[in-house]
N, C-alpha and C positions, 0 to 999 in steps of 0.2 A: 504494500500500500504506500503510494508515494505521498507520505505525510511528513511535512517538515516538523518533526517532533519537538525540536528545540523551541521554536516560536510558540507552539501550542502550550508547552510546559511553562514558558514565561508568561503567556497570556493567562494561564490558570492562576497566576499569582498577582494579576493586575488589580489596581484599586477600583477600576471600573467594573461594576457588577455584571454588566451585559457582556463585556469582553470575557470576564471570568466564566460566566455560565456557558457561553459558546464553546470555550476551550474545554471545559469539563465534559460537555456533551460529546465533543469530538473524541476525547480520550476514551469515554465510555463506549462510543460506537466502534472505535478501533479495537478495543479489547474484546467486544462481543463478536466482531466480524472475523478477527484473525488473532487469536490469543498468542500462538507461538511467535509470530512476527512482532506483536505488541511487546512481549516480554524481552525479545531480542533487542528491539530498538531502545527499550529502557536501559538494559544493561550496557548497550553500546554508548548511550548518552552519558551514563554514569562514568564509564571508563575513558571517555574521550577528553584528553587534556586541553583541547582547543575550545571546548564548550564553556559557557558561563557557569559559575558556581551554582547559581540559583536553579538553573534547569537541571543540573546534575543531581543536586540534593533532592529535588522533587521526584526525579526519575527513580532514585534509589528508594524513596519513601513509598512510591506507588508500587514498586516491585516488592518491597517488604509486605505491604498490605495485601498483595496478591497471594501471599503465602500463609497468612496468619490472621486470625480474628479473635475477638474476646469471646463471642458466643460459641459454645462447644460444637453445635451442629454445623455452624458456618465454617469453623476451623477444620472440621472433619472433611467437609466438601472441598475446601481449598487444598488440603493435603492430597486427597484423591485426584484432584484436577492436576496437580503438579506431577504426581507419580505416573499419570497416564500420558503425559507429554512425550513426544518423540525424543529418544535418548540423545540424538545428535543436537537437538535444540538445547536440551538441558546441559549438555556437555559444553556447548559454545557459551552459554550464559555463565556457567561456573568458571570457565577459564577467564572470561572477561572480568568477573568479580575478583578472582584471585590476583589478576594483574593490577586491578585498581588499588589493591592494598599497597602498591608501591607508588601511587600517585603523589605528586608534589602538593596537592591540595588537601589540607587536613579534613575538611568536611566530607570530601568524596571518599577518603580512606575510611572514616568513621562509619559512614552510611554503608559502604561495601562490607565492612566487618559484621555489621548487624544482619545484612542479607545473607552472607555466607553462613552465619550461625543458624538462621531460620531454615535454610536448605539442609544444613547438617542435621537439624532437629527432625526433619522429615526423613532424610535418606539413611542416616547411620542406623536407626533402629531396624530399617529394612535391609541391613547389610549392603547398602549401596554406598558409593563414594569412599571406598576403603583407603584410597591414597591421600585423602584430605589431610589427615593429621600429620602424616609424614611430610607433605609438602609445606605445611605451615611451620613445622619444626625446623625445616631447612632455612626458611625465611628468617627465623630468630637468630641464626648465626651469621646473617648478612652484616656488612659493615655499616650500611646507612641506618641511622637511628630511626628515621620516620617509618621505615619498613618494619623494623623491630617493634616499634610502638604499636603500629596498626595490627601486627600479627598477634601480639600479646593481648590486645583488646579483643581480637577475634576469638582467641582461645577462652578468654573470660566469658564472652557472650555464649560461646559454644557449650561451656559447662553449665550455663544457666538454662540452655534449651534442652539438653539431653539428660536422661536420668543415669545415675552412676552405673547401672548394670549394662549399659550400652557399650561402654569402653572396657577393654581388657586391662589387667593390672599393668602390663608392660607399657601400654599407651598412657595410662594414668601417671606412671613413674616418669615417663619422658616429658609429659606436659608439666608436671610439678617441678622437674629439674629445670626446665626452661624458664618457668615462671619465677622460681626462687632465685635463679641466677640473675634474672632481670631486676629483682628487688635489691640485689646486693649493693652495699655502699660503694663497691668498686665501679658500679655502672655510672658513668659520668653524666649521662643524659637524664634530666629529671622527668621528661615526658615518658621515657621508657620505664623508668623506675615506678612512676605513678601507674602506668598501664599494667605493669606486672603486679603491683600490690593490689590493685582492684581485681585483677584476674584471680589472684590467690583467694580473695574473698569468695568468688563463685566456685572455685575448685575445691574448697575445703570439704565439701560433702563427699568428694571422691577419694579423700585421703585416709579412709579408715585404716587400711593396711599400713600406711606410712606412719600414722600416729601410734600404731601398736609397736613400732620398732623404735627402741630408745634412741639409737643414733640418728635416724632420719628425723624423728620428732625434735630432738635437741637442735638439729640444724635449722629446721623450719622455724622453731620458736626463737632461735637466736637472730635469724634474719628479720623476723617480724618485729622483735623488740628493738633491733638496731634501726629499723625504718621509723619507729616512733620518735627517733631523735634526729631525723633528717632536717636540714635547714628549710626545706620546702613544706609549707603548712598543709598543702593538699595531700602530700605523701604521709605526713604524720597522722592526719585524719583517717586516711584509708588504712593505715597500719593499725590504728586503734579499732577501726571497724572489724578488721580481721580478728583482733583479740576478743572483741565482743562475741563474734560468731564462734570462736574456739571455746569460749566460756560455756556456751550452751551445747555445742556439738561434742566437745571432748572434755567435759567437766572432770571425768574420772582420771584424766591424764595430767591434771594441772599441778599436783602437789609439789613437784620439785621446782616449779617456776613461780609459785604464788608470791613468795617473798620479793623477788625481783620485780614482778608485775606491780606489787603494791607501791614500790619506790617510783616506778615509771609513772603510774597513774597519779600518785599524790603530787608529783612535780608538775604534771600537765594540768591538773585541776587548779593548782596554785598559780602557775605562771603562764600557761599557754593561751593561745587565742581561743575564743569561745567554741568554735566548731570542734576543736580537738579536745578541749576540756569536757565538753558534753559527752563525747564518746568514752572518755576515761571514766566518767561517773557511770555511764551505761554499762561498762564492764562489770561493776559491782552490783548493779541492778540485775544483770543476767545471772551472776553467781547466786544472788538471793533467790531469783525465780527457780533455779535448779534445786537449791537446798529446800525451799518451801515445798516443791513438788515431792522430793524424796521423803521429807519428814511427814508430809500428809499421807503419802502412799504407804510408808512402812512404819510410821509411828517412831518411837525412840528405840525400838528393839531391833538393833542390827545384829542379826545372827549371821552365821557364815553363808546362809542361802540367799542373802540379798544381792541382787545383780549389781546394784549401784550403791556402794556404801556412801554415807555422807561424811565428807571430810571436815565439816564444821569450819570452813574457811572464814565465814563471817564472824563466828564466835571468837576465833583467834585474832582476827584483825580489829575487833571491836574498839579497843582502847585508842587505836590510831585512826580507824576509819570514821568513827562518829565525830571527833573534832574536825576532821577534814570536811565532812558533809555540812556540819553546822556553820563552818566558815563560808560555804557557798551561799547559804541562805541570806547573807548580808549583801549579796551582789544583785539585788533586784533591779528591774528596769522601771523607769518612772511610770509608764502607762500600761504595764503588763496586765493590770486588772481590767483594762478596757478592751484588750484585744483577745478575741476568742481563740485565735490560733497561736497565741504567744507560747514560746518555749525557750527558756534560757537556763543559765547555769543554776540560778536560785531554785527554779521550778524542778529541774532535774535532780538537784541535791535533796529537795524535800521529798520528791517521789521515792528516791533511793532510801532515804531515812525511814520512810513508811514501810518499805520492803524489808529493811534491816529489822525494824520492830516486829514484823510478822515472822521473821526468821528466828530471832533469838528471844522474843518475849520479854519477860521481866527484866532481863539483864540490861536492857537499853535505858530503863528509867533513870537510875542514878547517874548515868553518863550525860543525860540531856537536861535534867532538872537545874543544875547550876547555871547553864546557859540561859534557860528561861528566866530564872529568878534574877539573874544579873541584868537582862535586857528589857524585860517586860514593861518597866516604868521609865525607861530612858527618854530623853527629850527628842532624840533623832528618830523619826518615823521608821527608818530602816531597821533599827534595833528592836523596836516594839513589834513590827510586823514579822521579823525573823523569829522572835521568841514565840509569837502566837502560832506561826506556821510550824515550828518545831513541835510545839505541844499538840497541835491538831494531827501531825504526822504519826505520832507514836501511840495513838489511841486504839489502834487495832493490832493485837499481838499479845501485849502483856495481859495478865489476868486482871479481871475487874477489881478484885480485892486490892491489888497493887496500886491501881489508878484511883480508886474511889476517894481516899483521903485528899489526894491532890485536886481531883475534879471538884469536890465539895468546896474547897477554898477558891478554886479558879472561877467557878460558875458566876458568882455575883460580880467578880472583877470584870469578866467578859461581857456580862449584860450591861454594865456601866460603859465599858469601852465601846460597845456597839452603838450606843446612842451619843456618847460624848467625845470620842476620839476625834480630833480635828482632821485626821487624814483618812481619805476614802480607802486607800490601800489597806490600812490597818483594819478598817471596818469590814471590808470585803473578806479578809482572812479570818477575822473574828467570827463573822456569821458562818463561814465555812466550818470553822472549828466547833462551833456550837452544834452544827448539823452532825458532825462526826461524834460528838459526845452523845447526842440523842440516838445516833445509829448504833453505836457499839455498847453504850453503858446505860441504856434505858429500855425497859421492856419486861415482859412477864418472866423472862429467864434470869433476871438480875435480882439477887436476894435483897440488897439494901437499896431502895430507890433513891436516886439523886433528886427526883422531882417530888415535892410534897405540897400539901395545902399551902404552906407558907410561901413557897417561891413560884408556884404554878401561875398565879395571877401576874407576877412580875415578868416571868418569861414570855407569856403571851402578849402582854402590853408592849414589851420591848420589840418582839418580832413583828407585831402589827405596825408599830411605829417605823421600824426599819424598812417595811415594805413600801414606805413613801420615799425612801432615800433614792440616790442615783440608781439607774437600772442594774449595774453589776452587784451592788450591795443588796438591793431589793430581791434580786434573783437568788442570792445565797440565803437570804432570810426565808424566802419561800421554801428552799431546800431544807432548812432547819426545821421549819414547821411540818414539812412532809414527814421527817423522821420522828418528830415529836408525836404526831398523830399515829404513825405506824406502831410506836411502842405501846399504845393503848388498845391494840387490835383485839386482844383476848381478855379484856378486863372484867367481863361479866355484864350484868344488866345496866350498870351505871358507869359512865366514864368521867374522869376529872375534867374532860374538855367540854362536857355538856353545857355548863353555865355560859361558856364562851362561844358556843357553836354558831349562833346567829351572827355574832360580831366577826368571827373568823371568816365565815362564808362571804359576808358583805365586803370585808376588806379585800379578799381575794378577787371578787368580782370587780371591785374598784380598780385593782391592779390591771386586770385584763383590758380596762378601758383607758389606761394611761396613754397619752400621746406617744410616749417613747417606749411603749411595751414591746415594740419590735426589736429593741436593742438587747444585747446580752441574753437572748432566749427568755426574756422576762415573761412574755405572755404564755409561752409554753410551760414554763415552770409554775406559773400561777394556776393554770388548768390542771397540771399533774398533781399539784398539792391539793387543789379542791377535790379532785377525784379520790385522793388518798384519805382526806378528812371524811368524805362521804362513806367511802368503803369501810373505814374503821369505826364508824359511828354506831351507837347502840339504838335499840328500839325507841328509847325515850325522845330521840330527836327526829324520829320518822316523819312527824307532821311538817317539820321544817325542811326535810329532804324533799317531801312531796311538793312543797311550795316552790322549790327550786326548778321543778320540771317545766312549768310554763315559762319561767324566766329564760332558761336555756333554749327552749323551743322558739321563743320569740327572737332570740339572738340568731339562731340558725335561719329562721324565716327571713330576717333582715338581710342576711348575706345572699339570699336567693332572689331578691328583687332585682329586676333587670336593668342595672345601670351599666353604661359603657365604660369598660375599664382598660387601662394600659396593661401590657403583659406583666409588668412588675406588680401592679395592684392585683391582677388576677391571681398571681402566684401567692401573694400575701393572703388573699381572700380564701384560696384553696386551703392554705395552712390553717386558717381560722375555722373553716368548715370541718376540717379533719379533727381539730381539737374539740369542737362542739359535739360532733358525732361520738367521739370517744367519751366525752362527759355524759352524754345521754345513755351510752352503753352502761356506764357505772351506775347511773341512777336506776336504769331498768333492772340491773342485776340486784341492786340493793333492795329496791321496793318489791321486786318479784320474789324475794326469798322468804317472805312470810305472808300467810293468807290475808290477814286484815289489810296490810299495806298494799298487797297486790290488788285487792278489790278496789281500793281507793284510787290506785294508779290507772286502772283500766279505762277510766273516763278519758285519758289522754291517748290511748293506744292508736286509735284511727288517725288522729292528727299527726302523731309522731311518724307513723308509717308513711303518711302522705308526704311529710317533709323528706324522709329518706329517699322516697322514689324520685322526688324532684332533684335531690343531690346527684342522682345517677346521670342527670342530663348534663352535668358539668364534666368536662373532660379532664379529670385529674386522678391519677392512680391512687395516690395516698388517701384522697377523700373516699374513693370507691371502697378501698380496703376498710377504712374506719366505719363507713356506713354499713358494709356487709357484716362486720363484726357486731355492730349494734343491732342489726336485724336478726342475727343469730340469737342474741340475748333476748330479743323480743319474742322470737318463736318459742324459745325455751320457756319463757315466762307466761306467754298467753296459751300455750298448749294447743288443743284442738281448734280453738277460736282463730288461730293463725290462718286457717284454711281460706277465710274470706279474702285474704290479700293475695292469694296465689295467682289468680288469673292475671292480675296486673304485674305482679312481681316476677312471674316466671321468665319473662323475656330478659330480665336483668340477670337471672341465674344463668341463662344461656350465654349472654354476653360475657359474664364473668368466667364461665368455663372455657370460653373460646379465647380468652385474653392471654395468649402465650407470651406476648411481648413483656407485659407487666405480670410476671408469673406469680408474684406475691398475691395479687388480686385473685388469680386463678386458685391458688392454694386456699385462700380464705373462703372463696365461694364453695369449694369442695367441703370445707368444714361446716359451712352454713347449711348445705344440703343435708349433712348429718343431723344438725340441730332440727331441721324441718321434719326429717323422718321421725325423730324422737317425739316431736310435737304432734304431728298429724297421724302417726302410725299408718293404718292401711288407707287413710284418706289421701295419702300422697300418690296412690296408684295411678291416677290419670296422668301424672307428670313423669312417671318412671321411664316410659319408652324414650322420651326425649333426653332425659338426664343420662340414662344408661348408654344410649347411642353416643352422646358427647363424651362420656367418661371413657368408653372403649376407644374412641377416636384419639383422645388425649394420650392414652397409654401406648397407642401404636405410633405416636408421633415422635420423631427424634428432635423436633424443634422445641418441645416443651422442656423446661428446666427439670432435671432429674428429681429435685427435692419435692416436686408436686406429686410424684408417682406413689410413694407410700401412703399419703392421705387418701388418694383415690381408691386404693385397695381397701383401706379401712371403711371407706364410704360404701363399697359394695356390701360390707357387713351390716352397715346401718340400714341400707335399703332392704336387704333380705330380712332383717329383724323386723322392719316396719310392715312389709307386705307378705311375710310368711311364704306359704307354698306358691303364691303368685310369682315368686322369683323363678319358678320353673323355666319360663321361656328364656331367661337370661343365662341359665346354667351352661348351655352349649357354647356361649361366647366367653363368659367370665371364667369358667374353670380352666380352659386351656391357657388363658392369659396368666392366671394365678400359678399354674403349673410351670410355665416358662420362667416366670419371675422367680419362683421358688428355686428352680435349678440354677438360675443365674446367681442368686444370693448365696447358694452353697459354694459357688466357685470363686466369687470375687473377694471374699473376706481377706483381711490381713495384709493387703498390699501396703497400706499405711494407716495411720490413726483415723484420718478423715474418711477413708474408704470403709474402714471397719465400722465407724459410726453410721455411715450411710447404709451399709449392708444391714446393720441391726435395725435401723428404722424401716428398711424395706421388708425385712422378715416380720417385724411387728405388724406392719400394714397387712401383709399377706395372712398372717395368723388371725388378725382381727376380722378379716373377711371370712375366713373359714368358720370362725367362732359364730359370727352373725348368721351365716348361712345355716349352720347346724341348729342353732337355737331357733331360727325362723321356721325351720321345717319340723321342729320337735312336735310330737303328737299330731302330725298331719299324716293322712293315709299315703302321702307321696314320699315318705322318707326313703323308700328303697331306691329312688332316683339318685341318692347320694352314695349308695354302696359302691358303685364302680370307682368312685374317686378316693375311697378310703385307703387303698394300698399306697397310693402316691403320697397322700397326706402323712401317713405314718412314716413313710420313707423319708419325707422332708423333716419330720420331727427327729428321726434317727440321725439324719446327716448333720443337723445343726447341733445335736447333743454331742456327737462324736468330735466335731471341730473344736468344741470347748472355747468358743470366743463370743458367746452371746452375753449381753448385759442382763441386769436384773429384770428390766421391763420385758424383754423378749422371753426370759425364763418364765415369768408369771403368765404371759399370754400363751406360751407354748404348752405349759402344763394344763392351762385352762382348756385349750383346744383338744387335748387328749381326753379330758373329762367330757367335753361337749360331744365329741365323736362317739364315745362309749354311751353317753346318756341318750343321744338321738337315735343311734343305729342299733343299740342293744345287742341282741344275740347275733345280728348280721355281722357285727364287728368283733364278737368275742374271740374267735380263733385267730383273727388277724392281729389283734392286740397282744395275744399271748406270744405270737412269733416276734413281736417287735422288741428291739433292744431297749428303746427309750422307755417303754412302759414300765420295765422293771428298774433298770439302773437310774434312769432320769427321775422316776417317781420317788425312789428312795432318797435320792440326793435332795429333791425339793422338800420332802417331808422333814428333813433335818436342817432346813435352811434357817438362818437367823432372821430373815425377812419374814415378818408375820403374814404379809399378803401372799407371798409365794407359798408359805406353809399352808395357809387357808385354802388356796386354790388346789394344792396337792391333796389335801385331805378330802376335798370334794371329789377330785378326779379318782382317788382311790376307791371311794364309795361307788361312783358310777361304773368303774371298771369291774369291781367285784359283782355288781348287779348284772352287767352285760355277760360276764363269764359264767355266772351261775344259772342263767336262764336256759 
C-alpha cells in the first residue's frame, strides 16, 4: 500500500483535531486492509535513522499496542493474531527491532526494547525465537555504551513479560551475569549502570537458584549495596528498589547482610534526596510486612517444621530503627494535608512506624513515648504534629492494657487540640489519631472502656464542631465519628449515642451540603459515616431513621431533575447519586430487619423503586452498581411484594447482565437476581427463561471478566431453589457447563496465590449451584433426573478433597453438597456414596474441624448419608 506512513504518523499527533482524526482513520484502514505490511512499515519507520523522532516513537507505540492489551480476551486475540502471521514477516520485523537497539536516538532505542520484550513474551513460551537471548547477550559486550544500555533495558522488560519457568537456568545465569556486570562500579557509563540496576529489579524473580548459592548471593548483594552509594541519584534509587524487592522475595536469605543494610538505609534516610530516602524506609516496611505475615500464619511457635522461620529483624533493630523513623516525622511538607496524593518522607516514616508497632507490639511503646511527651506541647507546629502522628501510628499492635493508661491521659488533651490548635496540620493529624483510638481501643471487645458518660458528650461536641472546620480536618472528624459509632454496634437495646442521634445525623447532612464538600473526599466521608451511624443504631432511634428516608429520597429526586450539565458536573452528580443510593440501601436494610419498622417503611417502597428505575436512565456504572445493590436490599426486605416491580425492572436486569464492559455492574446484577429469587420464590418463573439464557451466554463468553463467573454458578443454585422441579428444562444446559467448570477448577489450582483464590471461588460457585439444584428438587417426583449427574459430582468432591488446597468456605459448601446429594437422591445414591473417597475421609476430617459451621454441616451430611445407605 503506497502510504507515506511518516506524514500520517505526524498528522496523528497534530493539534488540529480534523487532521488528527483523518490520520487515525487512515492508520486504522491500513491495519485492517493489510496487517503484515502495516506492521512492517511501522517497524521500518521505527528503525529508520532518517525519520523524525516523533513519527518513530508513535510507530513503535502502535506496534506495541498491536501486540498487547489490558483486557484479557483482547490480549489473547492479539497474541493469536501475531502467532498466525507469516514467519518471514515476523522475522523481518524482529530483525528490524533488534537493529534499532543500536540507534543513535534514545527514544527509538527505548521504544524498540519494549516491543522486543512484548514479542518475546508471546514467542518464548511457544519455544519460538530461541536465538533472542543469545543475540542480546552478544550486544552487552559491545563497546558502545548506548547499545549496552538499550540491551540491558530490553533484558529488564523481557523479565517483566515472561514468567520464570520460560527460561532455563543457564539463560537465567547468563542474563544475571550481564546485568550484575553492568551494575558494577567499574562501569563508567551511568546510563548503562542505571539500565542494569533497573533490569536486576525485574530479574530478581528469576534468581531463586542464585540466591540459594552463598557465593552468587554474596556477589549480587555486594553489587546492589555498592550501587546504593553511586554518585548518581537515579542509580541509588533503583538500587534501593532492588533491596526492597529482595526484602520481600528473599527474606529468609537476609540474615548475614541485615547489619550492613541497616547502616546503608539509616545514612540514606538521614542525608539522601527524598526519592532515595523513601525507598530506604520502604525496605523496613517490607521487612515488617514479611514478619507480620509469618507471625500471623505461624503464631510464636516456631518448631522445626516451619518453612519460613522469623528472624525477628525488626525486634533486633528496634533501638536504632525507631529513633531513625521518629526523626523523619519532623520533615513534613507545608501543604501535605491538603493534597490527597501526597507522599513524602514524614508520611513514609509514620507508615513504617505503624508497621513496626504491628510487628513487635508492646515493645515499641517505651521507645516512642519520650518523643511524644517531649514534642506534644512545643511551640513549633512540626513538633506537635510529629508527636501526634507518632502516637496515632502505634495504636495498632500493642495490647490494649499497655495503651489504655496513656490513651486515658491523651484523650482530653487531643479533644482540646482538635478545637484549639492554631495549625490545621496538627488538627488534621489529631482527628486522624482520635479515629485510630476509636478503631482499635473502643468496642465490645475492650474490657475497660475509654469512653464513658463523663466524656461521651465532650467527644461528640468536639467532633461535630470539627466537622465545620476546613475540608481535610472535617473529613478526618467524620472518620473518627465513623469508628466511634462502629464501636457501639453490639451494645444491646440502648446505645450511648442515642441522646445525640438526631444532632449527629443533622450535622452530617449539613456537611454533605457544604460548598466545599467536594474537597478532601469530604462529602463521601460524611455519607459513609451517616451510613455507619444508621447501621449501628438501636431500635430506640428507629423513628428517627424512618424520618431520614424521605429526606434522602428527596435529595436523590433533586439530582434526577433534568438540568443541562457540563461533563464535570455530570460526573460530580453521578458520584452524589451513587452515595444517595448507597445510603438508601443502608436505610432499607436497617428498617427491613425488624417487622414493626418494616411495616412503617413500606409506605415508601413504591416511590423508592420509582427513583431507582429513573437512576438507570443515567449512564454511569458506579451509580448503576449502587442502585442495583439497593434494589437487592429492597427485594430482600419486601419479599413476595417485590413481584409488582418486575415487569418494569426486568429490562434493567437484562441490561445489567449484558454489561460486560463494566463487569462490576454485571456481577452485582447477578447477585440481585439471587436476592429476587429468594424474595419471589416460584413467582420468579416467568422471568427465568430470559435470565437463564443470558447467564448461559455470559458463561460461554470469553469477553466477560472471569470474576463474574463464580457468582453466576451460585445464581443457578438460587434459581433452582426458587423454582424447584421447574428447573428441569435448564438441566441439559446448566449441568454440562457446571461439569466443564468443575474439571477446569480441578486442574488450575496452585499456579499462584491469586489463581488459587480464584479457583476456590469458582469451586464454591459450582458447589452452591449443585446444592441449590439438589435442594430445589428435594421431595419432587422428578429427583431421578439428577441421578445421572451424581457420579460426576462425587468425583468432583473427591478431586478437590485429594488436592488439599480448598479454603474453609469451599470445605463447608462441599460437605454440604455431599449431604444434599444423599438427602435428595436417597437410596439412588447410597452405593455411589459408599464407593467415594470423600464421603469417608472428607467427612471424618470435617467432623473434627475447629470451625463450628463446617462441623455442623458435616454432622448433617453424616445423618443424610446414613439414611441414604440404610434405605
